[in-house]
MARGU-241360 format. One record per atom (N, C-alpha, C): residue number from 1; residue in three letters; atom name; z, x, y. Coordinates in steps of 0.2 Angstrom, whole numbers, plus 5000, padded with zeros to 4 digits. Atoms other than C-alpha are relative to their C-alpha. Layout:
// MARGU-241360
R    i   aa  at    c3    c1    c2
R  NUM  ALA  CA     Z     X     Y
...
This chain:
// MARGU-241360
R    i   aa  at    c3    c1    c2
R    1  MET   N  4999  5002  5006
R    1  MET  CA  4985  6177  4572
R    1  MET   C  5002  5004  4994
R    2  VAL   N  4998  4997  5006
R    2  VAL  CA  4989  6177  4555
R    2  VAL   C  4998  5003  4995
R    3  GLY   N  5005  4996  5007
R    3  GLY  CA  4981  6190  4543
R    3  GLY   C  4994  4999  5004
R    4  GLU   N  5005  5002  4997
R    4  GLU  CA  4964  6181  4545
R    4  GLU   C  5001  4996  4999
R    5  LYS   N  4998  5005  4997
R    5  LYS  CA  4970  6166  4551
R    5  LYS   C  5002  4995  5007
R    6  THR   N  4996  4999  4995
R    6  THR  CA  4975  6158  4566
R    6  THR   C  5006  4996  4999
R    7  VAL   N  4994  5004  5002
R    7  VAL  CA  4993  6150  4568
R    7  VAL   C  4999  4991  4998
R    8  ASP   N  4999  5005  4997
R    8  ASP  CA  4988  6135  4569
R    8  ASP   C  4996  4997  4991
R    9  GLU   N  5005  5000  5007
R    9  GLU  CA  4976  6136  4550
R    9  GLU   C  5005  5000  4997
R   10  SER   N  4996  4999  5005
R   10  SER  CA  4992  6144  4542
R   10  SER   C  5005  4994  5001
R   11  LEU   N  4997  5004  5000
R   11  LEU  CA  5002  6129  4548
R   11  LEU   C  4997  4994  4995
R   12  GLU   N  5003  5005  5002
R   12  GLU  CA  4990  6116  4543
R   12  GLU   C  5000  5001  4990
R   13  ALA   N  5002  5000  5006
R   13  ALA  CA  4988  6125  4526
R   13  ALA   C  5009  4998  4998
R   14  PHE   N  4992  5001  5004
R   14  PHE  CA  5009  6124  4524
R   14  PHE   C  5001  4994  4999
R   15  PHE   N  5001  5007  5001
R   15  PHE  CA  5006  6109  4527
R   15  PHE   C  4998  4995  4993
R   16  SER   N  5005  4999  5007
R   16  SER  CA  4993  6105  4517
R   16  SER   C  5002  5000  4992
R   17  SER   N  4999  4996  5005
R   17  SER  CA  5000  6112  4502
R   17  SER   C  5007  4993  4997
R   18  ARG   N  4993  5004  5001
R   18  ARG  CA  5017  6098  4504
R   18  ARG   C  4994  4994  4999
R   19  GLY   N  5005  5005  5000
R   19  GLY  CA  5002  6084  4504
R   19  GLY   C  5001  4992  5007
R   20  LEU   N  5002  5004  4992
R   20  LEU  CA  5002  6080  4523
R   20  LEU   C  4992  5002  5001
R   21  ARG   N  5006  4998  4998
R   21  ARG  CA  4984  6080  4531
R   21  ARG   C  5002  5002  5009
R   22  ARG   N  4998  4998  4995
R   22  ARG  CA  4982  6084  4548
R   22  ARG   C  4996  4995  5005
R   23  ILE   N  5001  5006  4993
R   23  ILE  CA  4979  6071  4563
R   23  ILE   C  4996  5002  5006
R   24  LEU   N  5003  4998  4995
R   24  LEU  CA  4966  6074  4575
R   24  LEU   C  5000  4995  5006
R   25  GLU   N  5002  5005  4996
R   25  GLU  CA  4960  6058  4584
R   25  GLU   C  5003  4994  4998
R   26  GLY   N  5001  5007  5006
R   26  GLY  CA  4964  6040  4582
R   26  GLY   C  5006  4998  4999
R   27  ASN   N  4995  5001  5002
R   27  ASN  CA  4983  6039  4581
R   27  ASN   C  5004  5003  5008
R   28  ARG   N  4997  4997  4994
R   28  ARG  CA  4997  6038  4594
R   28  ARG   C  5002  5006  4999
R   29  HIS   N  4995  4995  4999
R   29  HIS  CA  5005  6051  4589
R   29  HIS   C  4994  5007  5000
R   30  ARG   N  5003  4995  5001
R   30  ARG  CA  4987  6065  4590
R   30  ARG   C  5001  5004  5005
R   31  GLU   N  4998  4993  4996
R   31  GLU  CA  4989  6081  4599
R   31  GLU   C  4996  4999  5008
R   32  GLY   N  5003  5001  4993
R   32  GLY  CA  4987  6081  4616
R   32  GLY   C  5001  5006  5004
R   33  LYS   N  5001  4994  4996
R   33  LYS  CA  4996  6097  4624
R   33  LYS   C  4998  5005  4996
R   34  LYS   N  5001  4996  5004
R   34  LYS  CA  4992  6113  4621
R   34  LYS   C  5007  5003  4995
R   35  GLY   N  4993  4997  5005
R   35  GLY  CA  5002  6120  4605
R   35  GLY   C  5002  4993  4996
R   36  GLU   N  5000  5005  5005
R   36  GLU  CA  5003  6102  4596
R   36  GLU   C  4997  4999  4995
R   37  LEU   N  5006  5003  5009
R   37  LEU  CA  4999  6097  4579
R   37  LEU   C  5004  4995  4999
R   38  VAL   N  4994  5005  5003
R   38  VAL  CA  5004  6083  4569
R   38  VAL   C  4997  4995  4994
R   39  PHE   N  5004  5001  5004
R   39  PHE  CA  5002  6078  4552
R   39  PHE   C  5004  4995  4996
R   40  THR   N  4997  5005  5001
R   40  THR  CA  5005  6064  4542
R   40  THR   C  4999  5000  4991
R   41  ASP   N  5000  5003  5008
R   41  ASP  CA  5008  6056  4523
R   41  ASP   C  4996  4996  4997
R   42  GLY   N  5003  5005  5002
R   42  GLY  CA  5000  6042  4524
R   42  GLY   C  5007  4994  5003
R   43  VAL   N  4995  5004  4998
R   43  VAL  CA  5018  6035  4529
R   43  VAL   C  5002  5000  5006
R   44  GLY   N  4996  4996  4994
R   44  GLY  CA  5028  6046  4542
R   44  GLY   C  4995  5005  5003
R   45  THR   N  5006  4994  4994
R   45  THR  CA  5021  6059  4554
R   45  THR   C  5006  5005  5002
R   46  VAL   N  4995  4994  4996
R   46  VAL  CA  5027  6077  4557
R   46  VAL   C  4993  5003  5006
R   47  TYR   N  5002  4999  4994
R   47  TYR  CA  5026  6082  4575
R   47  TYR   C  5000  5009  5001
R   48  LEU   N  5001  4994  5001
R   48  LEU  CA  5023  6102  4576
R   48  LEU   C  5000  5001  5009
R   49  ARG   N  5000  4999  4993
R   49  ARG  CA  5025  6113  4594
R   49  ARG   C  4998  5008  4999
R   50  VAL   N  5001  4993  5002
R   50  VAL  CA  5018  6130  4592
R   50  VAL   C  5002  5003  5006
R   51  LEU   N  4999  4993  4994
R   51  LEU  CA  5024  6143  4605
R   51  LEU   C  4997  5008  4999
R   52  GLU   N  5001  4993  5001
R   52  GLU  CA  5015  6159  4607
R   52  GLU   C  5005  5005  5002
R   53  VAL   N  4994  4996  5000
R   53  VAL  CA  5024  6176  4611
R   53  VAL   C  5001  4998  5010
R   54  ASN   N  5002  4999  4990
R   54  ASN  CA  5018  6173  4632
R   54  ASN   C  5002  4995  5000
R   55  GLY   N  4999  5006  4998
R   55  GLY  CA  5025  6158  4630
R   55  GLY   C  5009  4999  4999
R   56  LEU   N  4991  4996  5000
R   56  LEU  CA  5044  6164  4628
R   56  LEU   C  5000  5003  5006
R   57  ASP   N  4998  4992  4993
R   57  ASP  CA  5042  6174  4643
R   57  ASP   C  5005  5000  5004
R   58  GLU   N  4996  5003  4995
R   58  GLU  CA  5052  6160  4653
R   58  GLU   C  5005  4998  4997
R   59  ARG   N  4994  5003  5004
R   59  ARG  CA  5069  6153  4645
R   59  ARG   C  4998  4994  5004
R   60  ASN   N  5000  5007  4998
R   60  ASN  CA  5064  6136  4657
R   60  ASN   C  4996  4998  4994
R   61  GLN   N  5005  5002  5003
R   61  GLN  CA  5047  6134  4647
R   61  GLN   C  5003  4999  4994
R   62  LEU   N  5001  5000  5009
R   62  LEU  CA  5055  6135  4628
R   62  LEU   C  5006  4995  5004
R   63  LEU   N  4997  5006  4998
R   63  LEU  CA  5068  6122  4637
R   63  LEU   C  4999  4995  5002
R   64  GLU   N  5006  5006  5000
R   64  GLU  CA  5056  6113  4641
R   64  GLU   C  4997  4996  4994
R   65  THR   N  5001  5003  5009
R   65  THR  CA  5049  6113  4624
R   65  THR   C  5001  4996  4996
R   66  ILE   N  4994  5002  5003
R   66  ILE  CA  5062  6108  4617
R   66  ILE   C  5002  4994  5000
R   67  ALA   N  4999  5008  4996
R   67  ALA  CA  5065  6093  4629
R   67  ALA   C  4996  4995  4998
R   68  ASP   N  5007  5005  5002
R   68  ASP  CA  5047  6086  4626
R   68  ASP   C  5001  4999  4989
R   69  SER   N  4998  5002  5004
R   69  SER  CA  5050  6088  4608
R   69  SER   C  5004  4999  4997
R   70  VAL   N  4996  5005  5000
R   70  VAL  CA  5065  6079  4607
R   70  VAL   C  5000  4994  4999
R   71  GLU   N  5002  5007  4996
R   71  GLU  CA  5058  6064  4615
R   71  GLU   C  4994  4998  4993
R   72  GLN   N  5002  5003  5006
R   72  GLN  CA  5046  6066  4598
R   72  GLN   C  5002  4996  4994
R   73  THR   N  4996  5002  5003
R   73  THR  CA  5059  6060  4589
R   73  THR   C  5001  4991  4998
R   74  SER   N  4997  5007  5001
R   74  SER  CA  5060  6042  4594
R   74  SER   C  4991  4998  4996
R   75  VAL   N  5009  5003  5005
R   75  VAL  CA  5038  6042  4584
R   75  VAL   C  5001  5004  4996
R   76  ALA   N  5003  4997  5006
R   76  ALA  CA  5039  6053  4574
R   76  ALA   C  5005  5000  4994
R   77  SER   N  4995  4998  5005
R   77  SER  CA  5046  6057  4556
R   77  SER   C  5004  5005  5000
R   78  LYS   N  4995  4994  5004
R   78  LYS  CA  5052  6075  4555
R   78  LYS   C  4997  5004  5007
R   79  VAL   N  5002  4997  4993
R   79  VAL  CA  5046  6086  4573
R   79  VAL   C  5005  5007  5000
R   80  TYR   N  4999  4994  4999
R   80  TYR  CA  5047  6106  4572
R   80  TYR   C  4997  5001  5005
R   81  LEU   N  5004  4994  4997
R   81  LEU  CA  5045  6120  4583
R   81  LEU   C  4999  5007  4995
R   82  ALA   N  5005  4995  5004
R   82  ALA  CA  5035  6134  4577
R   82  ALA   C  5001  5006  5003
R   83  LEU   N  5001  4996  4994
R   83  LEU  CA  5041  6151  4585
R   83  LEU   C  4995  5010  4995
R   84  PRO   N  5001  4991  5006
R   84  PRO  CA  5033  6174  4579
R   84  PRO   C  5010  4998  4998
R   85  LYS   N  4993  5001  5002
R   85  LYS  CA  5047  6175  4570
R   85  LYS   C  5003  5007  4999
R   86  LEU   N  5000  4996  4999
R   86  LEU  CA  5050  6192  4578
R   86  LEU   C  5004  4994  5008
R   87  CYS   N  5000  5003  4992
R   87  CYS  CA  5054  6180  4595
R   87  CYS   C  5007  4994  4999
R   88  ALA   N  4994  5006  5004
R   88  ALA  CA  5065  6165  4583
R   88  ALA   C  5006  5002  5001
R   89  THR   N  4995  4998  4999
R   89  THR  CA  5080  6176  4588
R   89  THR   C  5003  5000  5005
R   90  ILE   N  5001  5001  4990
R   90  ILE  CA  5080  6173  4606
R   90  ILE   C  5005  4993  5002
R   91  LEU   N  4999  5010  5000
R   91  LEU  CA  5085  6153  4600
R   91  LEU   C  5005  4999  4995
R   92  ASP   N  4993  5002  5005
R   92  ASP  CA  5102  6146  4595
R   92  ASP   C  4997  4995  4995
R   93  ALA   N  5000  5006  5004
R   93  ALA  CA  5097  6136  4579
R   93  ALA   C  5004  4996  5002
R   94  ALA   N  4996  5004  4999
R   94  ALA  CA  5111  6126  4583
R   94  ALA   C  5001  4996  5004
R   95  ILE   N  4999  5003  4995
R   95  ILE  CA  5106  6119  4597
R   95  ILE   C  4992  4996  4996
R   96  LEU   N  5005  5002  5004
R   96  LEU  CA  5089  6113  4586
R   96  LEU   C  5003  4996  4993
R   97  ARG   N  4998  5006  5004
R   97  ARG  CA  5101  6106  4570
R   97  ARG   C  5003  4996  5003
R   98  GLU   N  4994  5005  4997
R   98  GLU  CA  5111  6097  4582
R   98  GLU   C  4995  4993  5002
R   99  LYS   N  5003  5003  4999
R   99  LYS  CA  5095  6087  4590
R   99  LYS   C  4994  4996  4994
R  100  GLY   N  5005  5000  5006
R  100  GLY  CA  5088  6087  4572
R  100  GLY   C  4993  5002  5000
R  101  LEU   N  5006  4995  5001
R  101  LEU  CA  5074  6099  4575
R  101  LEU   C  5000  5006  4995
R  102  GLY   N  5000  4992  5005
R  102  GLY  CA  5065  6112  4562
R  102  GLY   C  4997  5003  5003
R  103  LEU   N  5004  4993  4998
R  103  LEU  CA  5060  6128  4567
R  103  LEU   C  4996  5003  4995
R  104  MET   N  5003  4998  5002
R  104  MET  CA  5047  6135  4558
R  104  MET   C  4997  5009  5004
R  105  VAL   N  5005  4995  4999
R  105  VAL  CA  5039  6154  4560
R  105  VAL   C  4996  5005  4997
R  106  TYR   N  5009  4999  5003
R  106  TYR  CA  5025  6164  4559
R  106  TYR   C  5003  5009  5002
R  107  ASP   N  5001  4993  5000
R  107  ASP  CA  5019  6182  4556
R  107  ASP   C  4993  5001  4996
R  108  SER   N  5004  4999  5005
R  108  SER  CA  5007  6191  4550
R  108  SER   C  4998  4998  4992
R  109  ARG   N  5000  5001  5007
R  109  ARG  CA  5009  6188  4532
R  109  ARG   C  5001  4993  4999
R  110  GLY   N  4999  5008  5005
R  110  GLY  CA  5012  6168  4534
R  110  GLY   C  5004  4998  5005
R  111  VAL   N  4996  5004  4996
R  111  VAL  CA  5022  6154  4540
R  111  VAL   C  5008  4999  4996
R  112  GLU   N  4995  5003  5002
R  112  GLU  CA  5039  6150  4534
R  112  GLU   C  5006  4995  5004
R  113  GLU   N  4996  5007  4997
R  113  GLU  CA  5050  6134  4538
R  113  GLU   C  5010  5002  4996
R  114  VAL   N  4993  4996  5001
R  114  VAL  CA  5068  6143  4540
R  114  VAL   C  5006  4996  5002
R  115  LEU   N  4995  5008  5000
R  115  LEU  CA  5079  6125  4545
R  115  LEU   C  4995  4997  5000
R  116  PRO   N  5002  5005  5002
R  116  PRO  CA  5072  6111  4538
R  116  PRO   C  5003  4994  5007
R  117  ALA   N  5000  5004  4995
R  117  ALA  CA  5068  6096  4551
R  117  ALA   C  5004  4993  4997
R  118  ARG   N  4997  5007  4999
R  118  ARG  CA  5080  6079  4551
R  118  ARG   C  4994  4995  4998
R  119  LEU   N  5003  5006  5002
R  119  LEU  CA  5071  6064  4544
R  119  LEU   C  5002  4993  5004
R  120  PHE   N  4995  5009  4994
R  120  PHE  CA  5072  6048  4558
R  120  PHE   C  4995  4996  4996
R  121  ASP   N  5003  5007  5000
R  121  ASP  CA  5068  6033  4552
R  121  ASP   C  4999  4994  5004
R  122  HIS   N  5001  5006  4994
R  122  HIS  CA  5059  6022  4563
R  122  HIS   C  4997  4993  4997
R  123  THR   N  5003  5008  5001
R  123  THR  CA  5057  6005  4551
R  123  THR   C  5004  4995  5006
R  124  PRO   N  4996  5006  4994
R  124  PRO  CA  5060  5992  4562
R  124  PRO   C  5004  4998  4996
R  125  PRO   N  4993  5004  5003
R  125  PRO  CA  5078  5984  4557
R  125  PRO   C  4997  4992  4999
R  126  GLU   N  5001  5007  5000
R  126  GLU  CA  5078  5968  4550
R  126  GLU   C  5003  4997  5002
R  127  PRO   N  4997  5007  4996
R  127  PRO  CA  5086  5952  4558
R  127  PRO   C  5007  5000  4996
R  128  LYS   N  4994  5002  5003
R  128  LYS  CA  5105  5951  4555
R  128  LYS   C  5002  4994  4997
R  129  ASN   N  5001  5006  5003
R  129  ASN  CA  5102  5933  4552
R  129  ASN   C  4997  4999  4994
R  130  THR   N  5004  5002  5009
R  130  THR  CA  5093  5936  4536
R  130  THR   C  5001  4995  4993
R  131  LEU   N  4996  5003  5006
R  131  LEU  CA  5106  5933  4525
R  131  LEU   C  5001  4991  5003
R  132  GLU   N  5000  5007  4995
R  132  GLU  CA  5109  5915  4538
R  132  GLU   C  4995  4996  4995
R  133  LEU   N  5004  5006  5000
R  133  LEU  CA  5092  5910  4537
R  133  LEU   C  4997  4997  4992
R  134  GLU   N  4997  5002  5009
R  134  GLU  CA  5092  5912  4517
R  134  GLU   C  5003  4995  4997
R  135  GLN   N  4993  5008  5001
R  135  GLN  CA  5106  5900  4515
R  135  GLN   C  4998  4995  5003
R  136  LEU   N  5002  5004  4996
R  136  LEU  CA  5098  5890  4528
R  136  LEU   C  4993  4996  4996
R  137  ARG   N  5005  5004  5003
R  137  ARG  CA  5083  5888  4518
R  137  ARG   C  5002  4996  4991
R  138  ARG   N  4998  5004  5008
R  138  ARG  CA  5090  5886  4500
R  138  ARG   C  5006  4992  5002
R  139  ARG   N  4996  5006  5001
R  139  ARG  CA  5103  5871  4506
R  139  ARG   C  4992  4995  5003
R  140  ILE   N  5006  5003  5000
R  140  ILE  CA  5086  5864  4515
R  140  ILE   C  4996  4997  4993
R  141  SER   N  5004  5004  5004
R  141  SER  CA  5078  5864  4499
R  141  SER   C  5004  4995  4994
R  142  ALA   N  4998  5004  5003
R  142  ALA  CA  5092  5856  4491
R  142  ALA   C  5002  4995  5003
R  143  LEU   N  5001  5006  4997
R  143  LEU  CA  5092  5844  4501
R  143  LEU   C  4990  4997  5001
R  144  GLU   N  5007  5006  5004
R  144  GLU  CA  5073  5836  4497
R  144  GLU   C  5000  5001  4995
R  145  GLN   N  5000  5002  5007
R  145  GLN  CA  5076  5838  4480
R  145  GLN   C  5005  4993  5001
R  146  THR   N  4996  5006  5001
R  146  THR  CA  5091  5826  4483
R  146  THR   C  4995  4995  5005
R  147  VAL   N  5004  5004  5000
R  147  VAL  CA  5080  5816  4492
R  147  VAL   C  4993  4997  4997
R  148  GLU   N  5007  5003  5004
R  148  GLU  CA  5065  5816  4481
R  148  GLU   C  5004  4993  4995
R  149  VAL   N  4997  5002  5006
R  149  VAL  CA  5079  5811  4467
R  149  VAL   C  5002  4994  5004
R  150  LEU   N  4998  5007  4993
R  150  LEU  CA  5086  5795  4480
R  150  LEU   C  4993  4995  4999
R  151  ASN   N  5005  5006  5000
R  151  ASN  CA  5069  5788  4481
R  151  ASN   C  4997  4998  4994
R  152  SER   N  5003  5001  5003
R  152  SER  CA  5063  5789  4466
R  152  SER   C  5005  4993  4996
R  153  GLU   N  4994  5003  5003
R  153  GLU  CA  5080  5781  4458
R  153  GLU   C  4998  4993  5006
R  154  LEU   N  5004  5007  4994
R  154  LEU  CA  5074  5767  4475
R  154  LEU   C  4998  4996  4997
R  155  SER   N  5007  5004  5005
R  155  SER  CA  5058  5763  4465
R  155  SER   C  5002  4998  4997
R  156  LYS   N  5000  5005  5006
R  156  LYS  CA  5065  5758  4451
R  156  LYS   C  5006  4996  5000
R  157  ILE   N  4995  5006  4997
R  157  ILE  CA  5079  5747  4459
R  157  ILE   C  4992  4996  5003
R  158  ARG   N  5006  5004  4998
R  158  ARG  CA  5064  5739  4467
R  158  ARG   C  4994  4997  4999
R  159  SER   N  5003  5003  5006
R  159  SER  CA  5053  5737  4455
R  159  SER   C  5003  4997  4993
R  160  THR   N  4997  5002  5006
R  160  THR  CA  5067  5731  4441
R  160  THR   C  5004  4991  5004
R  161  ARG   N  5002  5003  4995
R  161  ARG  CA  5072  5721  4457
R  161  ARG   C  5000  4988  5000
R  162  PRO   N  5001  5006  4998
R  162  PRO  CA  5064  5705  4458
R  162  PRO   C  5000  4997  4991
R  163  MET   N  4999  5001  5008
R  163  MET  CA  5062  5704  4437
R  163  MET   C  5007  4996  4998
R  164  GLN   N  4990  5004  5001
R  164  GLN  CA  5084  5700  4438
R  164  GLN   C  4997  4994  5001
R  165  LEU   N  5000  5007  4996
R  165  LEU  CA  5081  5687  4453
R  165  LEU   C  4996  4995  4995
R  166  ASN   N  5004  5007  5003
R  166  ASN  CA  5066  5677  4443
R  166  ASN   C  5007  4999  4996
R  167  THR   N  4997  5002  5003
R  167  THR  CA  5078  5680  4427
R  167  THR   C  5007  4995  5002
R  168  ARG   N  4995  5005  4993
R  168  ARG  CA  5093  5673  4438
R  168  ARG   C  4999  4994  4999
R  169  THR   N  5003  5008  4996
R  169  THR  CA  5083  5660  4443
R  169  THR   C  5000  4995  4995
R  170  ALA   N  5004  5006  5008
R  170  ALA  CA  5077  5653  4426
R  170  ALA   C  5009  4999  4997
R  171  GLN   N  4995  5002  5003
R  171  GLN  CA  5096  5653  4422
R  171  GLN   C  5002  4994  5003
R  172  ILE   N  4995  5004  4994
R  172  ILE  CA  5103  5644  4436
R  172  ILE   C  4996  4993  5000
R  173  SER   N  5005  5007  5000
R  173  SER  CA  5086  5632  4436
R  173  SER   C  5006  4996  4992
R  174  ALA   N  4999  5001  5008
R  174  ALA  CA  5091  5629  4414
R  174  ALA   C  5008  4996  4999
R  175  ALA   N  4994  5003  4999
R  175  ALA  CA  5110  5625  4419
R  175  ALA   C  4999  4995  5002
R  176  ASP   N  5000  5006  4997
R  176  ASP  CA  5106  5612  4431
R  176  ASP   C  4999  4996  4997
R  177  THR   N  5005  5005  5006
R  177  THR  CA  5092  5604  4419
R  177  THR   C  5007  4998  4994
R  178  ILE   N  4996  5003  5004
R  178  ILE  CA  5106  5603  4406
R  178  ILE   C  5005  4998  5002
R  179  GLU   N  4995  5004  4996
R  179  GLU  CA  5119  5598  4417
R  179  GLU   C  4998  4993  5003
R  180  ALA   N  5003  5007  5000
R  180  ALA  CA  5108  5584  4421
R  180  ALA   C  4998  4997  4997
R  181  GLN   N  5001  5003  5005
R  181  GLN  CA  5105  5579  4407
R  181  GLN   C  5005  4998  4997
R  182  LYS   N  4992  5001  5002
R  182  LYS  CA  5124  5577  4402
R  182  LYS   C  4999  4992  5001
R  183  PRO   N  4999  5008  4995
R  183  PRO  CA  5126  5559  4402
R  183  PRO   C  5010  5000  5001
R  184  GLU   N  4993  5001  4998
R  184  GLU  CA  5142  5552  4409
R  184  GLU   C  5003  4996  4996
R  185  VAL   N  4996  5007  5005
R  185  VAL  CA  5155  5540  4401
R  185  VAL   C  4997  4995  4998
R  186  LEU   N  5005  5005  5002
R  186  LEU  CA  5148  5528  4393
R  186  LEU   C  5007  4993  4999
R  187  PRO   N  4996  5005  4998
R  187  PRO  CA  5157  5510  4397
R  187  PRO   C  5002  5000  4993
R  188  SER   N  4999  5000  5003
R  188  SER  CA  5167  5506  4384
R  188  SER   C  4998  4993  4993
R  189  PHE   N  5003  5004  5004
R  189  PHE  CA  5157  5490  4377
R  189  PHE   C  4996  5006  4998
R  190  LEU   N  5007  4999  5002
R  190  LEU  CA  5142  5502  4375
R  190  LEU   C  5002  5008  4997
R  191  GLN   N  4998  4995  5003
R  191  GLN  CA  5152  5516  4366
R  191  GLN   C  5000  4995  4990
R  192  ASP   N  5003  5004  5008
R  192  ASP  CA  5148  5514  4347
R  192  ASP   C  4996  4993  4998
R  193  ASN   N  5005  5004  5001
R  193  ASN  CA  5135  5505  4350
R  193  ASN   C  4992  5000  4998
R  194  PRO   N  5009  4999  5004
R  194  PRO  CA  5120  5503  4336
R  194  PRO   C  4995  5002  5004
R  195  TRP   N  5004  4999  4995
R  195  TRP  CA  5108  5500  4350
R  195  TRP   C  4999  5003  5006
R  196  VAL   N  5000  4992  4996
R  196  VAL  CA  5110  5513  4361
R  196  VAL   C  4997  5004  4998
R  197  ASP   N  5005  4996  5003
R  197  ASP  CA  5103  5524  4350
R  197  ASP   C  4997  4999  4998
R  198  ILE   N  5004  5003  4998
R  198  ILE  CA  5090  5513  4346
R  198  ILE   C  4995  5000  5006
R  199  LEU   N  5002  5002  4993
R  199  LEU  CA  5085  5510  4362
R  199  LEU   C  4999  5006  5005
R  200  ALA   N  5002  4994  4999
R  200  ALA  CA  5086  5528  4367
R  200  ALA   C  4993  5004  4997
R  201  ARG   N  5006  4995  5002
R  201  ARG  CA  5076  5533  4355
R  201  ARG   C  4991  4996  5001
R  202  ARG   N  5008  5003  4998
R  202  ARG  CA  5060  5519  4358
R  202  ARG   C  4999  5002  5008
R  203  GLY   N  5002  4994  4995
R  203  GLY  CA  5061  5529  4375
R  203  GLY   C  4995  5004  4999
R  204  ARG   N  5007  4995  5002
R  204  ARG  CA  5057  5543  4368
R  204  ARG   C  4994  5000  4997
R  205  GLU   N  5007  5001  5004
R  205  GLU  CA  5044  5537  4357
R  205  GLU   C  4993  4998  5005
R  206  VAL   N  5003  5004  4995
R  206  VAL  CA  5038  5528  4372
R  206  VAL   C  4996  5006  5005
R  207  GLU   N  5003  4993  4996
R  207  GLU  CA  5037  5546  4383
R  207  GLU   C  4995  5004  4995
R  208  GLN   N  5004  4995  5005
R  208  GLN  CA  5029  5555  4368
R  208  GLN   C  4993  4997  5000
R  209  VAL   N  5006  5003  5001
R  209  VAL  CA  5014  5542  4367
R  209  VAL   C  4996  5001  5007
R  210  ALA   N  5004  5003  4992
R  210  ALA  CA  5011  5541  4386
R  210  ALA   C  4998  5008  5003
R  211  SER   N  5002  4992  5000
R  211  SER  CA  5011  5561  4387
R  211  SER   C  4995  5002  4993
């Protein structure tokens, strides 16, 4: 007992005051072995292994408990051992510090954190080629924009080309007509002959009347 509370209740009160709640079931870090406590802040988890005085009779048992706790660092954000304050002196704190484990001690007056646990970050690492993928996305986007511009320009060319061809055809036809109407050099006996102009006018008058 720790005063009027059990060890578990005292530890739960300690971590609750720091914004964590106890996980009892329905979680991969749920309590299983005797003396296991698991807390969470909604993001990470804190794993505790509580040892009582009768659990420290054999040194091998303590070492096995430490080994089990070290395994929990692969899934938990922080891992603690909780030992009776009078028995904590038998444990070399350097071993816990090396492994990143924290140490809680308790007695009749309550619990105390004497060695903070290391924070283990289990956030999945981002792919190494994230930057390369982002650059590739930008290049593809730029290429797509270029294709859209080219398609737009090509559509404009296609829409104006028939008009240009028609205009060019009309220019060629007009030139051919002018060339066809251009009279050849008249014989000398017809040059400066007033009858030529009179006959030409009469021909045009006949065409106008016929039309």
